[in-house]
Structure formats: structure tokens, C-alpha cells
C-alpha positions, 0 to 999 in steps of 0.5 A: 677362230682365232684369226679371222681375215678381215672382209674382202668387200669392205676390209673390216677387221670384225667379221665373225663366223657363223656355221662354215662361212664368214660374214661382216658385220659392217657389209653382210657380206658372206665368204668362205674362208678357203675360197679367199685362201685359193684366190690370194694364192692365185694371185700372188706368185713372189720368186727369190733370185734364183728363181725359186717360188717363195711362201710364207713362212719360208726362211731365206738368205740375202745375196748380197750387201744391203744398205739400210737408210739411216743405220751404221752398217748395211744388212750383210750377204748371208744373212738368215731371215726366218718366218717372211711374209708376202705382201703386194708391192715392189718390197715384196717381202715383210720380215724381221732380222734380228739385230734390223727389226722389222724390215720389207725386202725386194724377193730379187736380192734373197734366195730360199734357205 
């Protein structure tokens, strides 16, 4: 398995696969990948400006000009952003925008494309 998530107990990145479960070598915690993914999906609900629920990998469109600190010009309304990643916090979307690089956006300023 290529992308083994960090241990839910101690956040160690060194987990490994053993039979049908994952094991953390640092704290000996055992878990199933399906259980963790279901818990994350249940707890993190992010909605766009129109109230549509967003998911990892969705494409979104910026709905208003967003000023960027240190940049000479804002991100224009209508800019399409591909392959978003949902995260916890105030700025709950991580993405890469062509011409600007990695950004954290608030979901209230985007709509699902």
C-alpha cells in the first residue's frame, strides 16, 4: 500500500500493513483503514457558497476577487481550481492555483464547478 495514513493514536508516519489492518510501530496501535476513512468523512463536512457539499478532489470556481497578501494582483472571480483537499480550520480548502501556487481558501468564496 503506497499511501498509509499516519497513526490515529500518535500521528506517527511509520505505520505498516499487517494482514487486513495497519499497525503503528511506535505505539503498537492497530486500526483498519476503512474505519478511519469513515470517521473522517462523517466529521468533516465542508459546503461551498451555494450550500453544496464538497469532497476531496473536486473542482471549484472562485466566486469573488480575493486579494492575496504579498501578490501584486488578486485572484480573479471565475478562476477554476482543480483537485482541492479539505482540511480542518478556518481556511478549509487546500489547493494549488495556476500562477499563484499553493493556497488555503475559505469554502464560502468558492462554488463547485
